[in-house]
N, C-alpha and C positions, 0 to 999 in steps of 0.2 A: 504566480506566470508575474515577472519583472519587467519591467520595460513597458509599463502597458499604460492608452491614455484612453481620454474621454472617447468614446462614439456612439456612446448614448444619446447625447445630448447635443443636438443639431443648433449651431450656429457660426455666422462670418468668421470665425478665430477658432482654431482646431485648439484645444488646452492639454499641456501635455503636463501629468501626472510627474516626477522624480521619483526613484524608483532605484534602490540595488540593483547595481550590474550583475550577470553572471546565473546560474541556476541553479535552485536548488533541489536536491529529490529526497521525495517523503518516500520508503521502503515499505511491502505492506506485502509481508507473507496470511494466509490463511488458511482456516476450513472451517466448514458447516455438517454442524451435527444435523440430521434428516429428522432424525426421530425424536430428539429432545429438544429440536430449535436450539441449539446453540453456536456463539462462534470462538475459534480460537484462533488466537490473533497475533503475532510477531511483526514490532514496528520497530523502523531505526534509520538514521540520515544520514548513513556511513555509504554501506557498503550492500548485495545481498549473492555469500558464497556458500558454499557449502557448512558451516558454520548457522547461518542466519535456517537455513534448512533443518538442518538435525537440532537444535533450539524447538524450531515449529514440531516435528517429528517426535521429540522427549514431552512436549505439551501434550499433544493425542495420545500420547501410549499413561499420563500420568493421568488421563480422564478415568483409564481403568475402564473400559469397556468390556463386556462382555461381549464378543464370538470375531467372528474378521472385519477386519478397518479396510476402507476401497479409499486409495488416495486416486485423484486422478491430477497429472503436471497436462500445466499448460505450458509449450516452447520451454522446456528444463532442459538442458543438457544432459 
């Protein structure tokens, strides 16, 4: 989080810490294999779009799972 200040230390004078302005996102798309207990993920700092979702689905397909695969999407368009 940028633009934060110290709030854990109580004193008479509030101390501000200089930080970069703006906001930087770290995007994570992931899948959890409940049988083998492994995680497959795709991360970036740019945008989340169909290309990142397709990359995740390709990584899941490359695992070579036998049988059907269930994918649950949350807040997906």
